[in-house]
C-alpha positions as CSV (number, residue, x, y, z in Angstrom):
1,M,103.5,106.4,79.3
2,V,105.8,105.7,82.1
3,G,104.8,103.2,84.8
4,I,105.4,103.3,88.6
5,R,108.3,100.9,88.3
6,D,110.0,102.9,85.5
7,F,109.6,106.1,87.7
8,Q,111.0,104.3,90.7
9,N,114.0,103.1,88.6
10,L,114.4,106.7,87.3
11,M,114.5,108.0,90.9
12,R,117.1,105.2,91.7
13,T,119.2,106.4,88.9
14,I,118.9,110.0,89.8
15,Y,119.0,109.9,93.6
16,F,120.2,106.6,95.0
17,E,123.5,107.4,96.1
18,R,122.4,110.6,97.7
19,D,119.5,108.9,99.3
20,R,121.8,106.1,100.6
21,E,124.0,108.7,102.2
22,R,121.0,110.5,103.7
23,G,119.6,107.3,105.1
24,V,116.0,106.2,105.7
25,P,115.0,108.4,108.6
26,I,116.0,111.6,106.8
27,T,114.5,110.4,103.5
28,Y,111.2,109.6,105.4
29,A,111.4,113.1,107.0
30,W,111.7,114.7,103.5
31,L,108.6,112.5,102.3
32,V,106.6,113.9,105.3
33,S,107.6,117.4,104.6
34,E,106.5,117.0,100.9
35,V,103.1,115.7,102.1
36,G,102.8,118.9,104.2
37,E,103.7,120.9,101.0
38,L,100.9,119.0,99.2
39,A,98.4,119.9,102.0
40,R,99.2,123.6,101.6
41,A,98.9,123.3,97.8
42,L,95.5,121.8,98.3
43,I,94.3,124.5,100.6
44,R,95.5,127.1,98.1
45,G,93.7,125.2,95.3
46,S,96.2,125.7,92.6
47,K,96.0,122.8,90.4
48,P,99.5,123.3,88.9
49,L,101.0,123.6,92.3
50,I,99.2,120.5,93.5
51,A,100.4,118.5,90.6
52,E,104.0,119.6,91.3
53,E,103.6,118.6,94.9
54,V,102.0,115.2,94.0
55,A,105.0,114.6,91.9
56,D,107.4,115.5,94.8
57,V,105.5,113.2,97.1
58,L,105.7,110.3,94.7
59,A,109.4,111.0,94.1
60,W,110.2,110.8,97.7
61,L,108.0,107.7,98.3
62,L,109.8,105.9,95.6
63,S,113.2,107.0,96.9
64,L,112.2,105.6,100.2
65,C,111.2,102.4,98.5
66,N,114.4,102.1,96.8
67,L,116.4,102.4,100.2
68,L,114.1,99.6,101.7
69,G,114.3,97.4,98.7
70,I,110.5,97.6,98.0
71,D,109.1,97.4,94.4
72,A,106.3,100.0,94.9
73,E,104.4,98.9,91.8
74,K,104.4,95.2,92.9
75,A,103.4,96.1,96.5
76,A,100.6,98.3,95.3
77,Y,99.2,95.7,93.0
78,E,99.6,92.9,95.4
79,K,97.4,94.8,97.8
80,Y,94.9,96.6,95.6
81,G,95.1,94.7,92.3
82,K,92.0,92.7,92.9
83,G,90.0,95.5,94.5
84,C,89.4,96.8,97.9
85,P,91.5,94.9,100.4
86,R,88.6,94.8,102.9
87,C,85.6,94.0,100.7
88,G,87.3,92.8,97.5
89,S,85.0,94.9,95.4
90,I,85.7,97.2,92.5
91,P,84.4,99.9,93.3
92,C,84.7,99.5,97.1
93,V,81.4,98.9,98.7
94,C,82.8,99.3,102.4
95,R,80.8,101.6,104.7
96,T,81.8,105.1,104.1
97,G,82.4,107.8,106.7
98,K,85.3,109.3,108.6
99,P,88.8,108.1,108.0
100,G,89.2,104.8,109.8
101,N,85.4,103.9,109.7
102,F,85.1,101.3,107.0
């Protein structure tokens, strides 16, 4: 199984030169575009299409991280590795509700 760091390194090998030429703002715009495509796939309900768009979102996020010098795996585990950043629990026991209501 390939981890996040391995996949980030693969994205660097495949796309870094092109991403560097494109720059952070345009790479971010592509990421946002892919999130929109994921939203449309979720509405359609096609699991294979959703999986494809999840892969695209992850690839563009990791490309952005490469441009910014961020180790995505390390950043994720530093924030979430010990549980919910707010309550510290696994699983989270924060109040649930609408997004933003913790």
